[in-house]
N, C-alpha and C positions, 0 to 999 in steps of 0.2 A: 731767533729766539722771541718772544713775548707773554709775560706772563709766568713765565718754565718751562715754554712748556714751546717744544720745536716747532717752526709753522713750513721749516721748510727742510727737507737733507737733496742734495748737490749727489749726480751721478758723482763714481770711482774720478780722478784726475789722470788726467793722460799718461802723466810721471809716474803714475805704482805700480806699472811694472816688475821687472823685475831689477827695480835702481837703485840704489839706498836715496836718501829726502840727502840736499844740504843743506837748501837755505832759500828762503823766502826773495824772489828782485824786486817786487809788486807785486803790488794788484791794486784795480782804479776799474769804476761802475757806464759803463757809458753805452749810451741801443745804438748796437750795431748794424742788426739787420732793415733800420728803422719802424718801429712798430710803437715808437714809441715807452719805451719797458728795457729799461734799463736790464745793461745785459752788466756778467762781473767777465775781467781778465784775469787772467795767474797767469806769472812768469814766477819759474824758478832757478833752482839753481840744478840739478844730480849728480852721481856720481857711480862710474859701473863699480867699483871696489878690485876692477881685473885690471891685469893687465902693467903694463911699465908709464899703459896710462891714465888708469883704473880712479886714481885721487885728483884729476879732474876734473871740474864741474861745470857741467855742460847746463846750456840753457832749455828749460821745456816750458813748453807752452797752450793754456789750458784756457778756451773759454767757455761760460756757461751763458746761454739765450733765459732771459726769462720768458714766462708765460704765467694764463693765470693762476693756473694754478702750481707753479714749482720753480722748476730749471729747469732746463733740456740741454744736455750736447749732441752735436753730427760727431761723429766721427766721423767722418770725410773731412771736415775740416779741419777738428783735432792733429789726423794725418799731413795734411798741406801744411797744416805750420807748423808741424816738427820732422818733418821732408827735410831732410842734412841739404840740400843743394840752394832750400830758403834760410837755413840759419843765421848767415850771414847776416841775411835784408833785413832778419824780425830781431831790434835792436835793443828796440824802446818801445812801451809802450801804445806808444801817434803808430808807428811801425804798422803794429799787431791790425789798432782801427783802421788803417787807411787799410790791408791788407784781405779783412773781414768788408769791408764796407766792398769798395773790386771785387770782389763772392757774389753779392747776393745786389750789385749795379745788372750783373752778368745773367744773374737768370733771369 
């Protein structure tokens, strides 16, 4: 916000599916795609609220890439970051930065 006006609205967070929000783990501002603009990394905990492990939090990660006119989210990147096979490898912001930057280096 600036002078009481909303400058940018972020796309829906990846975790806002059918899960229940638990808490924010971390937020960071880093240039992930080498365009000299600060992107936003958000790591949160969610719970399913169902079943024997329903109250056990699980990590959800999303990234918003800054553009001249706002922020963009790439569904394929969000899907890769939240793929269960990557869960143990992406514990910190640094882990996410390394992973996302590698995606852009491969393009």
